[in-house]
All heavy atoms as an XYZ file, in Angstrom:
914
protein
N      65.226    -23.181     -5.882
C      65.819    -22.997     -4.578
C      65.783    -21.512     -4.230
O      66.109    -20.671     -5.032
C      67.235    -23.524     -4.603
C      67.946    -23.378     -3.289
S      69.245    -24.595     -3.191
C      68.900    -25.226     -1.595
N      65.403    -21.208     -3.010
C      65.242    -19.826     -2.592
C      66.330    -19.441     -1.603
O      66.754    -20.240     -0.784
C      63.870    -19.651     -1.954
O      63.734    -18.359     -1.453
N      66.773    -18.206     -1.678
C      67.745    -17.708     -0.722
C      67.121    -16.674      0.199
O      67.806    -15.841      0.752
C      68.962    -17.125     -1.438
C      68.599    -15.941     -2.307
O      67.431    -15.613     -2.462
N      69.594    -15.303     -2.886
N      65.809    -16.752      0.389
C      65.079    -15.809      1.215
C      65.300    -16.167      2.679
O      65.194    -17.316      3.075
C      63.566    -15.850      0.886
C      62.788    -14.954      1.818
C      63.342    -15.469     -0.552
N      65.641    -15.165      3.486
C      65.800    -15.361      4.915
C      64.465    -15.156      5.613
O      63.719    -14.251      5.276
C      66.790    -14.359      5.492
C      68.220    -14.716      5.313
C      69.059    -13.708      6.097
C      70.478    -14.140      6.176
N      71.280    -13.187      6.953
N      64.185    -15.981      6.595
C      63.003    -15.791      7.423
C      63.412    -14.894      8.574
O      64.418    -15.137      9.240
C      62.470    -17.142      7.938
C      61.304    -16.931      8.881
C      62.075    -18.028      6.774
N      62.644    -13.857      8.809
C      62.966    -12.916      9.880
C      62.573    -13.499     11.227
O      61.462    -13.977     11.394
C      62.217    -11.599      9.661
C      62.495    -10.887      8.354
C      61.632     -9.645      8.249
C      63.953    -10.524      8.246
N      63.453    -13.484     12.216
C      63.110    -13.988     13.542
C      62.256    -12.961     14.278
O      62.745    -11.928     14.702
C      64.470    -14.160     14.217
C      65.355    -13.177     13.530
C      64.831    -13.046     12.122
N      60.967    -13.255     14.409
C      60.066    -12.264     14.971
C      59.464    -12.651     16.319
O      59.063    -11.795     17.073
C      58.930    -11.989     13.981
C      59.369    -11.409     12.646
C      58.191    -11.329     11.706
C      59.988    -10.055     12.830
N      59.350    -13.928     16.611
C      58.718    -14.337     17.854
C      59.749    -14.864     18.828
O      60.686    -15.562     18.447
C      57.667    -15.424     17.589
C      56.502    -15.000     16.717
C      55.572    -16.182     16.492
C      55.744    -13.850     17.329
N      59.573    -14.513     20.096
C      60.445    -15.065     21.113
C      59.681    -16.155     21.836
O      58.607    -15.915     22.382
C      60.902    -13.986     22.112
O      59.757    -13.358     22.660
C      61.783    -12.954     21.445
N      60.193    -17.383     21.853
C      59.464    -18.483     22.456
C      59.361    -18.389     23.967
O      58.432    -18.896     24.554
C      60.269    -19.720     22.052
C      61.612    -19.223     21.672
C      61.443    -17.787     21.258
N      60.298    -17.712     24.628
C      60.301    -17.689     26.084
C      59.133    -16.909     26.679
O      58.522    -17.333     27.641
C      61.621    -17.137     26.624
C      62.007    -15.804     26.008
O      61.484    -15.469     24.939
O      62.845    -15.096     26.610
N      58.769    -15.779     26.099
C      57.676    -15.007     26.690
C      56.480    -14.880     25.749
O      55.497    -14.244     26.104
C      58.157    -13.618     27.106
C      58.593    -12.764     25.934
O      58.533    -13.213     24.783
O      59.000    -11.631     26.189
N      56.561    -15.464     24.557
C      55.450    -15.404     23.620
C      55.271    -14.041     22.987
O      54.347    -13.825     22.225
N      56.157    -13.097     23.302
C      56.026    -11.754     22.764
C      56.674    -11.623     21.412
O      57.217    -12.571     20.864
N      56.608    -10.440     20.893
C      57.181    -10.175     19.588
C      58.533     -9.516     19.771
O      58.669     -8.555     20.516
C      56.247     -9.254     18.772
C      56.889     -8.873     17.455
C      54.918     -9.946     18.539
N      59.527    -10.049     19.107
C      60.854     -9.450     19.115
C      61.132     -8.939     17.713
O      61.009     -9.677     16.761
C      61.899    -10.478     19.520
N      61.471     -7.681     17.592
C      61.746     -7.173     16.254
C      62.977     -7.837     15.657
O      63.802     -8.398     16.365
C      61.969     -5.682     16.464
C      62.250     -5.518     17.900
C      61.641     -6.675     18.623
N      63.074     -7.738     14.345
C      64.245     -8.293     13.667
C      65.496     -7.582     14.119
O      66.586     -8.111     14.004
C      64.084     -8.133     12.158
S      64.037     -6.402     11.649
N      65.305     -6.409     14.605
C      66.416     -5.543     15.004
C      65.999     -4.790     16.263
O      64.819     -4.637     16.529
C      66.702     -4.527     13.900
S      66.698     -5.261     12.266
N      66.972     -4.286     17.026
C      66.596     -3.528     18.216
C      65.948     -2.209     17.809
O      66.164     -1.724     16.696
C      67.937     -3.277     18.907
C      68.923     -3.263     17.788
C      68.414     -4.293     16.806
N      65.169     -1.612     18.703
C      64.667     -0.270     18.395
C      65.838      0.646     18.063
O      66.925      0.526     18.634
C      63.980      0.157     19.696
C      63.607     -1.129     20.359
C      64.702     -2.097     19.999
N      65.630      1.539     17.132
C      66.704      2.420     16.676
C      67.305      3.237     17.810
O      68.467      3.636     17.746
C      66.181      3.350     15.578
C      65.755      2.662     14.282
C      65.153      3.678     13.320
C      66.927      1.951     13.635
N      66.521      3.489     18.851
C      67.003      4.306     19.962
C      67.721      3.488     21.032
O      68.270      4.055     21.964
C      65.819      5.037     20.613
O      64.846      4.067     21.019
C      65.187      6.025     19.649
N      67.720      2.155     20.891
C      68.321      1.297     21.922
C      69.848      1.238     21.816
O      70.565      1.377     22.798
C      67.745     -0.114     21.811
C      68.255     -1.075     22.866
C      67.616     -2.438     22.731
O      66.385     -2.512     22.860
O      68.348     -3.407     22.466
N      70.344      0.980     20.616
C      71.779      0.869     20.374
C      72.001      0.887     18.870
O      71.076      0.668     18.103
C      72.351     -0.408     20.973
C      71.776     -1.683     20.343
C      72.547     -2.926     20.781
N      71.894     -4.136     20.375
C      71.891     -4.645     19.132
N      72.524     -4.015     18.159
N      71.285     -5.764     18.851
N      73.225      1.119     18.440
C      73.496      1.053     16.997
C      73.261     -0.370     16.480
O      73.562     -1.343     17.165
C      74.978      1.437     16.890
C      75.276      2.198     18.133
C      74.403      1.587     19.196
N      72.748     -0.458     15.275
C      72.494     -1.762     14.658
C      73.797     -2.409     14.216
O      74.739     -1.719     13.829
C      71.629     -1.610     13.395
C      70.210     -1.281     13.622
S      69.397     -1.221     11.986
C      67.717     -1.125     12.509
N      73.787     -3.739     14.226
C      74.891     -4.472     13.618
C      74.689     -4.431     12.101
O      73.609     -4.062     11.613
C      74.914     -5.936     14.073
O      73.738     -6.592     13.573
C      74.991     -6.055     15.596
N      75.701     -4.822     11.365
C      75.590     -4.844      9.903
C      74.481     -5.786      9.461
O      73.700     -5.466      8.556
C      76.921     -5.258      9.272
N      74.370     -6.943     10.106
C      73.324     -7.912      9.744
C      71.926     -7.367     10.044
O      70.996     -7.516      9.243
C      73.552     -9.232     10.480
C      72.572    -10.319     10.066
C      72.846    -11.647     10.758
O      73.994    -11.910     11.157
O      71.879    -12.414     10.901
N      71.759     -6.740     11.195
C      70.457     -6.156     11.545
C      70.073     -5.063     10.555
O      68.917     -4.964     10.140
C      70.501     -5.597     12.975
C      70.582     -6.659     14.034
C      70.950     -6.110     15.402
O      71.511     -4.989     15.497
O      70.685     -6.806     16.396
N      71.046     -4.251     10.175
C      70.781     -3.182      9.215
C      70.371     -3.759      7.855
O      69.472     -3.229      7.200
C      71.998     -2.282      9.073
N      71.015     -4.839      7.429
C      70.649     -5.494      6.167
C      69.207     -5.987      6.210
O      68.442     -5.802      5.269
C      71.582     -6.678      5.880
C      72.922     -6.293      5.339
C      72.856     -5.778      3.915
O      72.020     -6.257      3.131
O      73.656     -4.880      3.597
N      68.828     -6.622      7.317
C      67.473     -7.155      7.467
C      66.445     -6.030      7.430
O      65.452     -6.109      6.701
C      67.356     -7.947      8.789
O      68.300     -9.011      8.763
C      65.957     -8.516      8.967
N      66.676     -4.980      8.204
C      65.736     -3.862      8.240
C      65.679     -3.154      6.889
O      64.608     -2.768      6.425
C      66.126     -2.875      9.346
N      66.822     -3.006      6.246
C      66.866     -2.324      4.951
C      66.055     -3.070      3.901
O      65.383     -2.446      3.069
C      68.308     -2.157      4.487
N      66.089     -4.412      3.926
C      65.279     -5.199      2.982
C      63.802     -4.893      3.148
O      63.074     -4.725      2.173
C      65.526     -6.694      3.184
C      66.616     -7.272      2.330
C      66.594     -8.789      2.316
N      66.666     -9.403      3.632
C      67.793     -9.620      4.317
N      68.940     -9.264      3.809
N      67.757    -10.199      5.488
N      63.355     -4.821      4.409
C      61.946     -4.524      4.660
C      61.592     -3.126      4.170
O      60.614     -2.938      3.456
C      61.618     -4.647      6.152
C      61.675     -6.046      6.682
S      61.054     -6.227      8.378
C      61.801     -4.894      9.269
N      62.390     -2.137      4.543
C      62.086     -0.758      4.172
C      62.246     -0.523      2.676
O      61.495      0.238      2.078
C      62.926      0.221      4.982
C      62.499      0.291      6.420
C      63.361     -0.097      7.430
C      61.224      0.721      6.766
C      62.955     -0.044      8.755
C      60.815      0.772      8.090
C      61.678      0.389      9.083
N      63.210     -1.189      2.058
C      63.381     -1.056      0.607
C      62.145     -1.587     -0.114
O      61.668     -0.974     -1.072
C      64.626     -1.807      0.138
C      64.900     -1.644     -1.336
C      66.182     -2.341     -1.739
C      66.434     -2.158     -3.222
N      67.645     -2.857     -3.665
N      61.628     -2.709      0.351
C      60.432     -3.278     -0.267
C      59.246     -2.330     -0.131
O      58.432     -2.210     -1.041
C      60.104     -4.636      0.353
N      59.160     -1.633      0.990
C      58.047     -0.709      1.215
C      58.312      0.677      0.643
O      57.447      1.531      0.661
C      57.759     -0.590      2.717
C      57.194     -1.846      3.356
C      57.075     -1.657      4.857
C      55.854     -2.228      2.750
N      59.504      0.898      0.100
C      59.872      2.202     -0.447
C      59.260      2.506     -1.799
O      59.371      3.623     -2.288
N      58.606      1.543     -2.404
C      57.938      1.738     -3.683
C      56.454      2.017     -3.407
O      55.823      1.259     -2.662
C      58.096      0.480     -4.537
C      57.435      0.625     -5.880
O      56.195      0.460     -5.953
O      58.147      0.905     -6.855
N      55.874      3.070     -3.989
C      54.471      3.407     -3.706
C      53.486      2.285     -4.031
O      52.526      2.068     -3.292
C      54.200      4.633     -4.581
C      55.536      5.212     -4.861
C      56.506      4.069     -4.858
N      53.721      1.551     -5.119
C      52.807      0.450     -5.471
C      52.904     -0.651     -4.425
O      51.889     -1.182     -3.972
C      53.097     -0.090     -6.891
C      52.293     -1.353     -7.172
C      52.792      0.979     -7.933
N      54.117     -0.985     -4.020
C      54.278     -2.026     -2.995
C      53.672     -1.604     -1.674
O      53.040     -2.408     -0.988
C      55.760     -2.353     -2.799
C      56.337     -3.094     -3.943
C      57.773     -3.514     -3.654
N      58.416     -3.736     -4.929
C      59.664     -3.478     -5.185
N      60.463     -2.978     -4.266
N      60.165     -3.704     -6.380
N      53.840     -0.348     -1.318
C      53.256      0.140     -0.074
C      51.734      0.059     -0.134
O      51.086     -0.351      0.835
C      53.717      1.570      0.207
C      53.334      2.153      1.556
C      53.799      1.277      2.705
C      53.918      3.549      1.696
N      51.158      0.397     -1.279
C      49.697      0.289     -1.437
C      49.239     -1.166     -1.354
O      48.228     -1.472     -0.717
C      49.260      0.894     -2.765
C      49.332      2.418     -2.766
C      48.794      3.011     -4.038
N      47.358      2.752     -4.151
C      46.692      2.779     -5.300
N      47.302      3.058     -6.429
N      45.398      2.539     -5.322
N      49.979     -2.071     -1.986
C      49.618     -3.492     -1.925
C      49.735     -4.027     -0.502
O      48.848     -4.736     -0.021
C      50.499     -4.311     -2.872
C      50.216     -4.137     -4.355
C      51.327     -4.755     -5.189
C      48.858     -4.735     -4.731
N      50.811     -3.663      0.181
C      51.005     -4.097      1.566
C      49.872     -3.580      2.443
O      49.298     -4.318      3.247
C      52.359     -3.600      2.075
C      52.728     -4.104      3.447
C      53.143     -5.406      3.629
C      52.669     -3.264      4.541
C      53.484     -5.872      4.887
C      53.012     -3.714      5.803
C      53.428     -5.027      5.977
N      49.509     -2.318      2.254
C      48.416     -1.724      3.013
C      47.082     -2.404      2.694
O      46.263     -2.636      3.588
C      48.332     -0.231      2.701
O      47.204      0.350      3.303
N      46.871     -2.728      1.419
C      45.621     -3.387      1.021
C      45.496     -4.752      1.683
O      44.412     -5.130      2.148
C      45.560     -3.521     -0.501
N      46.584     -5.489      1.758
C      46.549     -6.800      2.406
C      46.365     -6.633      3.908
O      45.518     -7.281      4.518
C      47.834     -7.608      2.101
C      47.874     -8.889      2.917
C      47.932     -7.919      0.616
N      47.154     -5.745      4.511
C      47.106     -5.558      5.967
C      45.739     -5.094      6.447
O      45.288     -5.485      7.524
C      48.180     -4.561      6.400
N      45.066     -4.277      5.660
C      43.782     -3.715      6.097
C      42.582     -4.508      5.595
O      41.443     -4.176      5.937
C      43.662     -2.274      5.615
O      43.645     -2.219      4.193
N      42.805     -5.548      4.821
C      41.701     -6.313      4.251
C      40.971     -7.094      5.336
O      41.592     -7.589      6.282
C      42.210     -7.272      3.170
C      41.159     -7.688      2.211
N      40.376     -8.806      2.408
C      40.738     -7.139      1.053
C      39.540     -8.929      1.403
N      39.739     -7.916      0.565
N      39.677     -7.194      5.206
C      38.856     -7.919      6.170
C      39.355     -9.356      6.315
O      39.628    -10.031      5.329
C      37.395     -7.932      5.707
C      36.442     -8.544      6.703
C      35.002     -8.484      6.237
O      34.664     -7.576      5.458
O      34.226     -9.347      6.662
N      39.507     -9.801      7.533
C      39.964    -11.157      7.792
C      41.476    -11.313      7.794
O      41.991    -12.398      8.010
N      42.195    -10.230      7.507
C      43.642    -10.275      7.564
C      44.330    -10.924      6.387
O      45.531    -11.158      6.429
N      43.566    -11.253      5.359
C      44.163    -11.791      4.144
C      43.369    -11.295      2.951
O      42.205    -10.934      3.080
C      44.224    -13.314      4.161
C      42.883    -13.995      4.046
C      42.997    -15.514      3.975
O      44.089    -16.069      4.158
O      41.972    -16.141      3.737
N      44.028    -11.270      1.797
C      43.374    -10.764      0.596
C      43.751    -11.624     -0.601
O      44.907    -12.019     -0.753
C      43.776     -9.315      0.335
N      42.763    -11.888     -1.421
C      42.990    -12.568     -2.685
C      43.622    -11.565     -3.632
O      43.283    -10.381     -3.612
C      41.659    -13.058     -3.247
S      41.778    -13.738     -4.909
N      44.541    -12.039     -4.456
C      45.183    -11.146     -5.412
C      44.139    -10.460     -6.285
O      44.325     -9.317     -6.707
C      46.262    -11.889     -6.238
C      45.632    -12.861     -7.210
C      47.154    -10.921     -6.959
N      43.011    -11.120     -6.514
C      41.953    -10.522     -7.334
C      41.312     -9.316     -6.659
O      40.736     -8.463     -7.327
C      40.890    -11.567     -7.667
S      40.061    -12.276     -6.223
N      41.428     -9.215     -5.326
C      40.827     -8.104     -4.575
C      41.750     -6.897     -4.429
O      41.303     -5.829     -4.031
C      40.427     -8.565     -3.169
C      39.319     -9.595     -3.197
O      38.477     -9.548     -4.118
O      39.305    -10.457     -2.295
N      43.037     -7.067     -4.705
C      43.987     -5.987     -4.426
C      44.754     -5.537     -5.660
O      45.714     -4.794     -5.549
C      44.990     -6.397     -3.326
C      45.767     -7.654     -3.730
C      44.284     -6.581     -1.994
C      46.898     -8.007     -2.804
N      44.341     -5.968     -6.831
C      45.102     -5.700     -8.059
C      44.874     -4.320     -8.649
O      45.577     -3.930     -9.573
C      44.776     -6.758     -9.109
O      45.240     -8.010     -8.677
N      43.915     -3.577     -8.133
C      43.588     -2.270     -8.715
C      44.463     -1.168     -8.111
O      44.012     -0.361     -7.309
C      42.112     -1.963     -8.500
C      41.668     -0.714     -9.236
O      42.347     -0.312    -10.200
O      40.652     -0.129     -8.831
N      45.742     -1.175     -8.500
C      46.678     -0.174     -7.990
C      47.316      0.625     -9.131
O      48.341      1.267     -8.941
C      47.769     -0.816     -7.091
C      47.180     -1.309     -5.783
C      48.496     -1.921     -7.833
N      46.711      0.560    -10.299
C      47.160      1.387    -11.413
C      48.282      0.815    -12.253
O      48.878      1.537    -13.047
N      48.604     -0.468    -12.063
C      49.625     -1.118    -12.880
C      49.065     -2.437    -13.403
O      48.035     -2.922    -12.931
C      50.938     -1.371    -12.086
C      51.578     -0.051    -11.669
C      50.693     -2.245    -10.874
N      49.748     -3.031    -14.372
C      49.277     -4.274    -14.979
C      49.381     -5.444    -13.997
O      50.124     -5.385    -13.015
C      50.086     -4.584    -16.234
O      51.423     -4.895    -15.873
N      48.659     -6.510    -14.299
C      48.686     -7.698    -13.439
C      50.095     -8.287    -13.296
O      50.490     -8.633    -12.187
C      47.708     -8.760    -13.954
C      47.691    -10.038    -13.118
C      47.403     -9.797    -11.653
O      46.457     -9.090    -11.319
N      48.202    -10.364    -10.770
N      50.884     -8.393    -14.375
C      52.246     -8.898    -14.190
C      53.081     -8.022    -13.246
O      53.895     -8.528    -12.480
C      52.832     -8.906    -15.605
C      51.647     -9.015    -16.497
C      50.554     -8.241    -15.797
N      52.852     -6.710    -13.281
C      53.578     -5.808    -12.396
C      53.125     -5.990    -10.953
O      53.943     -5.970    -10.027
C      53.408     -4.343    -12.855
O      53.854     -4.253    -14.211
C      54.215     -3.390    -12.005
N      51.829     -6.203    -10.747
C      51.319     -6.493     -9.404
C      51.992     -7.759     -8.873
O      52.465     -7.797     -7.732
C      49.781     -6.642     -9.403
C      49.284     -7.241     -8.085
C      49.119     -5.300     -9.657
N      52.051     -8.792     -9.690
C      52.686    -10.047     -9.274
C      54.152     -9.833     -8.916
O      54.648    -10.391     -7.933
C      52.571    -11.094    -10.384
O      51.224    -11.430    -10.592
N      54.846     -9.025     -9.691
C      56.256     -8.709     -9.410
C      56.391     -8.037     -8.048
O      57.248     -8.408     -7.231
C      56.815     -7.804    -10.513
C      58.115     -7.168    -10.151
N      59.319     -7.852    -10.166
C      58.406     -5.906     -9.732
C      60.286     -7.041     -9.785
N      59.763     -5.854     -9.523
N      55.551     -7.056     -7.776
C      55.633     -6.330     -6.501
C      55.260     -7.225     -5.320
O      55.891     -7.144     -4.256
C      54.745     -5.089     -6.537
C      55.302     -3.985     -7.389
N      56.551     -3.444     -7.193
C      54.771     -3.318     -8.442
C      56.775     -2.493     -8.081
N      55.702     -2.399     -8.857
N      54.266     -8.077     -5.489
C      53.907     -9.004     -4.412
C      55.057     -9.980     -4.135
O      55.336    -10.308     -2.983
C      52.621     -9.761     -4.757
C      51.348     -8.915     -4.734
C      50.179     -9.692     -5.348
C      51.012     -8.462     -3.310
N      55.736    -10.399     -5.180
C      56.893    -11.283     -5.016
C      57.988    -10.581     -4.213
O      58.590    -11.186     -3.312
C      57.431    -11.695     -6.385
C      58.664    -12.567     -6.318
C      59.179    -12.897     -7.707
C      60.499    -13.648     -7.618
N      61.100    -13.867     -8.929
N      58.231     -9.314     -4.498
C      59.250     -8.552     -3.763
C      58.868     -8.418     -2.283
O      59.734     -8.503     -1.401
C      59.455     -7.168     -4.379
C      60.094     -7.208     -5.745
C      61.493     -7.752     -5.655
C      62.190     -7.693     -7.002
N      63.513     -8.305     -6.972
N      57.590     -8.213     -1.999
C      57.134     -8.118     -0.615
C      57.309     -9.457      0.109
O      57.675     -9.497      1.286
C      55.675     -7.650     -0.557
C      55.452     -6.194     -0.959
C      53.967     -5.913     -1.158
C      56.049     -5.245      0.077
N      57.051    -10.547     -0.602
C      57.265    -11.877     -0.012
C      58.742    -12.122      0.242
O      59.122    -12.633      1.295
C      56.713    -12.966     -0.938
C      55.215    -13.151     -0.852
C      54.750    -14.290     -1.732
C      55.372    -15.585     -1.300
N      54.903    -16.743     -2.056
N      59.588    -11.763     -0.704
C      61.028    -11.967     -0.547
C      61.593    -11.184      0.631
O      62.552    -11.619      1.264
C      61.769    -11.573     -1.827
C      61.559    -12.535     -2.970
C      62.157    -12.056     -4.284
O      62.566    -10.867     -4.373
O      62.203    -12.862     -5.224
N      60.997    -10.056      0.922
C      61.436     -9.236      2.056
C      60.888     -9.755      3.379
O      61.218     -9.221      4.436
C      61.004     -7.786      1.845
N      60.056    -10.792      3.336
C      59.499    -11.362      4.553
C      58.290    -10.628      5.086
O      57.879    -10.840      6.220
N      57.700     -9.759      4.270
C      56.570     -8.946      4.727
C      55.221     -9.607      4.473
O      54.247     -9.293      5.149
C      56.610     -7.573      4.055
C      57.844     -6.746      4.398
C      57.914     -5.504      3.523
C      57.865     -6.387      5.861
N      55.142    -10.484      3.486
C      53.900    -11.180      3.162
C      54.140    -12.677      3.099
O      55.242    -13.127      2.785
C      53.355    -10.742      1.794
C      52.866     -9.318      1.612
C      52.383     -9.122      0.175
C      51.762     -8.979      2.591
N      53.080    -13.427      3.367
C      53.063    -14.855      3.090
C      51.909    -15.091      2.128
O      51.014    -14.244      2.006
C      52.855    -15.698      4.368
O      51.601    -15.347      4.964
C      53.979    -15.476      5.362
N      51.923    -16.221      1.448
C      50.850    -16.483      0.494
C      50.458    -17.953      0.515
O      51.223    -18.807      0.968
C      51.267    -16.087     -0.918
O      52.313    -16.913     -1.366
N      49.253    -18.196      0.009
C      48.725    -19.553     -0.093
C      47.868    -19.627     -1.345
O      47.010    -18.771     -1.563
C      47.881    -19.864      1.147
C      47.214    -21.207      1.112
C      46.315    -21.435      2.328
O      46.327    -20.606      3.258
O      45.590    -22.427      2.308
N      48.126    -20.638     -2.168
C      47.324    -20.837     -3.378
C      46.086    -21.654     -3.018
O      46.179    -22.663     -2.354
C      48.126    -21.564     -4.451
C      47.309    -21.791     -5.724
C      48.127    -22.308     -6.860
N      49.063    -21.344     -7.393
C      48.748    -20.331     -8.199
N      47.484    -20.143     -8.552
N      49.662    -19.515     -8.655
N      44.936    -21.166     -3.474
C      43.663    -21.864     -3.301
C      42.994    -21.910     -4.662
O      42.461    -20.900     -5.123
C      42.762    -21.143     -2.308
C      43.332    -21.094     -0.921
C      42.384    -20.418      0.035
N      43.105    -19.990      1.218
C      42.723    -19.001      2.001
N      41.620    -18.328      1.720
N      43.430    -18.685      3.054
N      43.061    -23.045     -5.294
C      42.528    -23.164     -6.647
C      43.358    -22.324     -7.593
O      44.570    -22.463     -7.653
N      42.701    -21.409     -8.283
C      43.430    -20.566     -9.244
C      43.878    -19.242     -8.639
O      44.583    -18.485     -9.295
C      42.557    -20.271    -10.483
O      41.366    -19.609    -10.048
C      42.203    -21.550    -11.210
N      43.476    -18.957     -7.400
C      43.809    -17.674     -6.779
C      44.878    -17.829     -5.707
O      44.983    -18.865     -5.071
C      42.565    -17.026     -6.164
C      41.545    -16.670     -7.200
C      40.348    -17.281     -7.400
C      41.642    -15.642     -8.186
N      39.693    -16.694     -8.453
C      40.464    -15.685     -8.957
C      42.604    -14.696     -8.498
C      40.234    -14.809    -10.002
C      42.376    -13.824     -9.546
C      41.188    -13.888    -10.285
N      45.614    -16.763     -5.496
C      46.611    -16.719     -4.428
C      46.133    -15.712     -3.393
O      45.736    -14.592     -3.733
C      48.007    -16.329     -4.963
C      49.010    -16.235     -3.824
C      48.472    -17.330     -6.015
N      46.166    -16.125     -2.133
C      45.774    -15.263     -1.022
C      47.025    -14.840     -0.260
O      47.899    -15.658      0.013
C      44.815    -15.998     -0.085
C      43.444    -16.174     -0.684
C      43.199    -17.159     -1.628
C      42.401    -15.334     -0.327
C      41.942    -17.308     -2.198
C      41.135    -15.472     -0.890
C      40.923    -16.464     -1.821
O      39.683    -16.608     -2.380
N      47.081    -13.562      0.085
C      48.239    -12.992      0.770
C      47.853    -12.574      2.178
O      46.728    -12.138      2.429
C      48.775    -11.782     -0.002
C      49.422    -12.194     -1.294
C      48.676    -12.314     -2.461
C      50.776    -12.502     -1.337
C      49.264    -12.727     -3.646
C      51.363    -12.912     -2.519
C      50.603    -13.020     -3.666
O      51.190    -13.438     -4.820
N      48.826    -12.692      3.094
C      48.648    -12.310      4.491
C      49.877    -11.556      4.974
O      50.997    -11.870      4.587
C      48.517    -13.547      5.382
C      47.165    -14.167      5.448
C      47.141    -15.384      6.363
N      48.061    -16.460      5.968
C      47.953    -17.209      4.870
N      46.983    -16.990      4.031
N      48.817    -18.151      4.600
N      49.638    -10.592      5.843
C      50.712     -9.963      6.603
C      50.661    -10.624      7.965
O      49.629    -10.603      8.629
C      50.489     -8.438      6.753
C      51.554     -7.837      7.650
C      50.465     -7.762      5.404
N      51.748    -11.230      8.348
C      51.782    -11.837      9.669
C      51.708    -10.726     10.717
O      52.427     -9.738     10.609
C      53.068    -12.643      9.861
C      53.188    -13.828      8.935
C      52.105    -14.872      9.159
O      51.632    -15.029     10.304
O      51.734    -15.539      8.184
N      50.834    -10.869     11.722
C      50.741     -9.822     12.752
C      52.086     -9.528     13.404
O      52.374     -8.387     13.763
C      49.753    -10.405     13.768
C      48.957    -11.404     12.997
C      49.884    -11.954     11.943
N      52.935    -10.524     13.522
C      54.237    -10.314     14.148
C      55.116     -9.380     13.314
O      55.962     -8.673     13.853
C      54.945    -11.657     14.370
O      55.096    -12.344     13.150
N      54.910     -9.351     11.983
C      55.693     -8.457     11.130
C      55.342     -7.008     11.435
O      56.219     -6.161     11.603
C      55.462     -8.775      9.633
C      56.048     -7.698      8.744
C      56.052    -10.127      9.288
N      54.051     -6.712     11.519
C      53.638     -5.339     11.830
C      54.120     -4.922     13.213
O      54.607     -3.805     13.406
C      52.114     -5.206     11.738
C      51.514     -5.335     10.345
C      49.997     -5.287     10.413
C      52.035     -4.258      9.429
N      53.996     -5.832     14.181
C      54.444     -5.513     15.535
C      55.954     -5.284     15.573
O      56.435     -4.359     16.225
C      54.050     -6.633     16.492
N      56.704     -6.108     14.857
C      58.161     -5.964     14.843
C      58.583     -4.653     14.195
O      59.484     -3.972     14.685
C      58.798     -7.142     14.113
N      57.922     -4.289     13.096
C      58.252     -3.029     12.443
C      57.931     -1.852     13.356
O      58.668     -0.876     13.410
C      57.504     -2.910     11.120
C      58.024     -3.883     10.071
S      57.058     -3.867      8.566
C      57.510     -2.268      7.914
N      56.818     -1.945     14.079
C      56.453     -0.894     15.016
C      57.465     -0.756     16.141
O      57.844      0.350     16.525
N      57.950     -1.885     16.658
C      58.941     -1.842     17.734
C      60.263     -1.266     17.253
O      60.954     -0.582     17.995
C      59.155     -3.231     18.323
C      58.065     -3.654     19.262
C      58.450     -4.911     19.996
C      57.428     -5.205     21.078
N      57.869     -6.290     21.950
N      60.616     -1.542     16.015
C      61.869     -1.015     15.467
C      61.873      0.506     15.478
O      62.874      1.137     15.775
C      62.068     -1.533     14.035
C      63.280     -1.011     13.277
C      64.573     -1.492     13.936
C      63.234     -1.460     11.829
N      60.717      1.100     15.180
C      60.612      2.557     15.089
C      60.068      3.214     16.355
O      59.863      4.418     16.376
C      59.732      2.929     13.889
C      60.265      2.484     12.534
C      59.243      2.759     11.450
C      61.580      3.170     12.224
N      59.848      2.429     17.402
C      59.233      2.965     18.616
C      60.184      3.885     19.368
O      61.394      3.709     19.361
C      58.821      1.812     19.536
N      59.583      4.876     20.005
C      60.334      5.757     20.889
C      60.654      5.007     22.180
O      59.906      4.122     22.566
C      59.520      7.004     21.203
C      59.284      7.958     20.040
C      58.338      9.070     20.443
C      60.603      8.544     19.572
N      61.729      5.349     22.851
C      62.042      4.674     24.097
C      60.960      4.946     25.136
O      60.366      6.026     25.161
C      63.377      5.271     24.519
C      63.524      6.536     23.751
C      62.671      6.405     22.526
N      60.713      3.968     25.975
C      59.721      4.141     27.037
C      60.354      4.861     28.207
O      61.534      4.711     28.491
C      59.161      2.788     27.515
O      60.264      1.979     27.938
C      58.416      2.091     26.398
N      59.559      5.656     28.877
C      60.053      6.407     30.050
C      60.288      5.449     31.198
O      59.513      4.536     31.427
C      59.045      7.470     30.428
N      61.342      5.671     31.929
C      61.679      4.811     33.066
C      61.245      5.463     34.340
O      61.268      6.597     34.552
C      63.195      4.507     33.111
C      63.540      3.659     34.300
C      63.622      3.867     31.839
C-alpha cells in the first residue's frame, strides 16, 4: 500500500497546467502547498537525483529505459533508490516492459514547476 500523493497539475476547465502551488510571487503558500512543493524540491536537491531527472527529461522520445540512464557514478541499487524517491515525489512515472523499466517526466510536472518559480507577468 502506498501513501504517495498525486500532485494536481491539470485543470479540466481550460486544459491548461495548474501548478501544485501558486507562483511564489502570487501569495504566501499554505502549509499543504509548501509540503507539496518541498517534496518536489527535496527530491531534486540530491545531485544524483537531479542528474537522473535531467537524463529522463532530456531523453529522446520523452522517456528513458533505466539501462540508458544508469551511468551517474553510483551503483545500480543506488540508482534504483533515487528513481524511487523521484517517483514518490511525483516527478517521474514508470512502466515495466519485459525486464526493463522505462521512466517518464510528465510534461505537466515540468510546466507546473516552471509556473511555481515564474516571475509575475506585467499588467
